[in-house]
C-alpha positions in Angstrom: 94.3 70.9 95.2 90.8 70.9 94.8 88.8 73.6 94.4 86.0 74.7 96.4 82.7 74.7 94.5 80.2 76.0 96.2 82.1 79.4 96.1 82.3 80.7 92.7 81.1 84.4 92.0 81.9 87.2 89.6 84.4 89.9 90.4 84.2 93.5 89.0 86.8 95.7 88.4 88.7 96.3 91.5 88.4 100.1 92.9 90.5 99.3 96.3 93.4 97.2 94.4 97.2 96.8 96.1 99.9 95.4 94.6 102.6 93.7 96.4 106.0 93.9 94.7 109.1 91.5 94.6 111.4 93.3 92.1 113.9 90.7 93.3 112.1 87.3 91.7 112.3 85.9 88.1 114.7 86.8 85.4 117.2 89.8 86.5 116.9 91.2 82.9 113.1 90.5 82.5 112.2 92.8 85.9 109.3 94.8 86.0 109.5 98.7 87.4 106.7 99.7 89.8 105.8 101.9 86.3 105.7 99.1 84.1 103.1 97.6 86.7 101.2 100.9 86.4 100.8 101.1 83.0 99.9 97.6 82.4 96.9 98.3 84.7 95.8 101.7 83.2 95.0 99.7 80.0 92.0 98.5 82.0 91.1 102.1 83.5 92.6 100.5 87.5 95.1 102.6 89.3 96.6 100.6 91.7 98.4 101.5 94.9 101.9 99.8 94.6 104.0 98.4 97.8 107.9 97.6 96.9 108.4 94.5 98.9 111.3 95.2 101.3 113.1 92.2 101.5 114.1 93.6 105.6 110.6 93.7 106.4 108.3 90.6 107.5 106.0 89.9 104.3 102.8 88.9 107.1 103.5 92.5 108.6 103.2 94.0 105.2 100.5 92.4 104.4 98.6 92.5 107.3 99.2 96.5 106.7 97.3 96.7 103.6 94.8 94.5 104.6 94.2 97.1 107.9 94.0 100.1 105.0 91.0 98.4 103.6 92.0 97.1 100.3 89.6 94.4 98.6 92.4 92.8 96.6 96.0 92.0 97.4 97.8 91.1 93.9 101.3 89.2 94.9 104.1 90.0 92.5 106.9 87.7 92.3 107.7 83.9 92.2 106.1 81.0 94.2 107.6 81.8 97.4 106.1 85.8 97.5 102.9 84.5 96.4 102.7 81.5 99.0 104.2 83.9 101.9 101.2 86.4 100.7 98.6 83.4 100.8 100.0 82.4 104.4 98.9 86.3 105.5 95.7 86.3 103.6 94.2 83.4 105.0 91.3 83.3 106.8 91.2 87.5 105.9 88.4 87.2 103.2 90.4 89.2 100.6 90.8 88.2 97.8 94.3 87.5 96.3 95.2 88.2 92.6 98.5 86.8 90.8 101.2 88.5 88.7 103.7 85.6 88.3 107.5 87.0 88.2 109.4 84.0 89.3 111.5 81.4 87.3 109.3 78.4 87.6 105.6 80.0 88.6 103.7 76.8 89.3 101.0 78.6 91.0 100.0 80.6 88.3 100.4 78.0 85.5 98.3 75.5 87.3 95.9 78.3 87.2 95.9 78.8 83.7 97.5 82.8 84.5 99.8 83.7 81.6 103.3 84.2 82.9 103.7 87.9 80.5 102.4 91.0 82.3 100.1 92.2 80.2 98.5 88.7 80.2 98.0 88.1 84.0 96.9 91.9 84.2 93.9 91.2 81.9 93.3 88.3 84.4 93.0 90.5 87.5 91.1 92.8 85.0 88.6 90.4 83.7 88.6 87.3 86.0 86.5 85.5 88.3 87.1 85.0 92.1 87.3 80.9 92.8 87.7 79.6 96.3 90.8 77.6 96.5 91.8 75.1 99.3 95.6 75.5 100.5 97.5 73.1 102.3 99.5 73.3 105.7 102.7 72.1 107.1 102.0 72.2 110.9 100.6 76.1 110.9 102.5 77.3 107.2 100.7 77.1 103.9 102.1 76.0 101.2 100.5 76.0 97.9 102.6 73.7 95.5 105.2 71.3 97.2 106.7 70.6 100.9 109.8 69.1 100.8 112.4 67.4 103.3 115.9 66.8 102.6 118.2 67.3 99.8 115.7 69.6 97.9 115.9 72.3 100.7 120.0 72.2 100.3 119.3 72.4 96.3 117.7 75.7 97.0 120.4 76.7 99.5 123.0 76.2 96.8 120.4 77.9 93.7 120.3 81.1 95.8 124.4 81.0 95.6 124.0 80.6 92.1 121.7 82.7 91.3 123.0 85.9 93.0 126.4 85.1 90.6 124.9 83.8 87.5 121.3 85.4 87.6 118.2 83.6 88.0 117.5 80.8 85.4 115.8 77.6 84.5 119.0 76.4 83.8 120.6 78.0 86.7 118.6 75.8 88.5 118.9 72.4 87.3 123.1 72.9 87.7 122.2 73.6 91.4 120.4 70.3 91.8 123.3 68.5 90.4 125.7 70.6 92.2 124.1 69.8 95.7 123.7 65.7 94.2 127.6 65.8 94.0 128.0 66.9 97.3 125.1 64.3 98.8 124.0 65.1 102.2 123.3 62.4 104.8 120.0 61.0 103.7 117.1 61.0 106.7 115.3 58.5 108.7 111.8 59.0 109.3 108.4 57.8 110.4 105.5 58.7 108.0 102.4 58.1 109.5 99.0 58.3 106.9 95.3 56.7 107.3 96.6 54.9 110.7 99.6 53.1 109.4 103.7 53.9 110.0 106.1 53.9 106.9 109.9 54.2 108.5 112.0 55.2 105.3 115.5 55.9 104.9 115.7 58.7 102.0 117.4 61.8 100.9 114.3 63.5 99.6 111.0 63.8 100.3 108.3 65.6 98.3 104.5 66.6 99.7 102.9 67.6 96.5 99.5 69.9 96.6 99.6 70.6 92.6 98.6 68.4 90.0 100.1 70.6 87.1 103.3 70.8 88.8 103.3 66.5 89.3 102.7 67.1 85.4 105.1 69.1 83.9 107.8 66.8 86.1 106.4 63.6 84.1 105.8 61.8 87.4 102.2 60.1 88.9 100.4 61.2 91.8 97.9 63.7 90.1 95.0 61.1 90.9 95.7 61.5 94.7 94.9 65.2 94.2 92.3 65.1 92.2 90.5 62.9 94.7 91.4 65.6 97.2 94.2 64.4 99.1 98.0 64.9 98.8 100.8 63.3 97.1 103.9 62.2 99.0 106.8 61.1 97.0 109.8 58.9 98.9 113.0 59.2 96.6 114.8 55.5 97.0 118.0 55.4 99.2 120.2 54.5 96.5 123.3 55.8 96.6 125.1 59.5 95.1 125.0 57.4 91.4 121.2 55.9 91.4 119.8 59.2 93.4 121.7 61.3 90.3 119.9 59.2 87.9 116.5 59.7 89.6 116.7 63.1 89.2 117.6 63.4 85.9 114.7 61.2 85.2 112.7 63.8 86.9 114.2 66.9 85.4 113.6 65.2 81.9 110.0 63.8 83.0 111.0 59.9 82.8 110.7 59.4 86.4 109.4 56.1 86.7 107.1 55.2 89.9 108.6 52.3 92.0 112.3 52.7 90.5 112.8 57.0 90.9 110.2 57.5 93.9 107.5 55.7 96.2 104.1 57.1 96.1 101.5 57.6 99.3 98.6 59.4 99.3 96.2 60.6 102.0 94.6 63.7 103.1 97.1 64.5 106.0 100.7 62.9 106.7 102.7 63.0 110.0 106.7 63.2 110.0 108.7 62.0 112.4 112.3 62.5 112.4 115.3 61.3 114.0 116.7 65.1 114.2 115.2 67.6 116.4 115.1 70.3 113.3 115.1 69.7 110.0 115.9 72.4 106.7 111.9 72.4 105.6 111.3 74.3 102.4 108.0 75.6 101.5 107.0 76.7 97.7 111.0 77.5 97.5 111.4 79.3 100.6 113.8 77.3 103.2 113.2 77.2 107.3 114.7 75.1 109.7 111.7 73.5 111.7 111.0 71.6 114.9 108.9 68.2 113.9 106.7 66.6 114.5 105.4 67.9 110.5 102.0 67.7 110.1 101.0 67.7 106.5 97.1 68.9 106.1 94.5 70.2 103.7 93.2 73.3 105.0 89.5 74.1 105.5 89.8 77.8 105.1 89.7 78.5 101.2 91.8 81.2 99.5 89.9 83.6 97.7 91.8 83.9 94.6 91.3 85.5 91.2 91.4 83.0 88.1 90.8 83.3 84.3 87.3 83.5 83.0 88.2 79.7 82.1 88.8 78.1 84.7 86.2 76.1 86.4 85.7 73.6 87.9 89.1 71.6 86.9 91.8 70.2 89.3 95.1 72.5 89.6 
């Protein structure tokens, strides 16, 4: 994802600051309390209003309520799914978004150089500056890191079951992937339209990336697409259970090879048509069953995000 370079401004410490805290994100043993958050911000002379997110209440509704109350900066304290949900609701409001990464992987925060520890992330909110960041869309839904179809949403379903039993960890996340690979769901049949060309594929997995940092972390090509202001679409080969397991392990250990483990397409927009009426889709780790066709593109509306002082014109 490219930054919108014309909208860089300095930010003063915000007196009108609201934190939306998802205490269920991240590792259970590392969970922060509201008092932990209060103490961390008080070290910088800030007294934010803290809202504990209720899983039974729609996140968008909560965000709309705090925006209506007049807060200048809304801080998403949670994992990538929570941050994506807050970004969705803030898009077009003109409010600034801060980030307290409390998830398992924290790809969005790490791509901006926001520390994963609480004190470091609070310091960014207290001393950072505002950066206008361009986000990607899946139909009318925002995604910051990736959107995916096929095998990966099934992995997320398995991951939640494992998290509920063993707790949240990266090891548990990797195990959930291997568990689903052994079960081997039916591959997708898709028509992919990009730049006036149609590609017909049979594949167990399609990833669309909007985060060059995540691609680097996975040891995969495609960051150049994002540097050029495009999205990177990865298609996994339909090579059977054992071939897919080999490719999955290559991705997990950063050894995936373009051409063998995935096919790469770059474009500023894609349109996917599936043989099935509805598909299970994931955006930044959050699952939903959606009706196609699926249009993926970069949004013209920038998201105003508080980033570290050292984050300038870098591609995230």
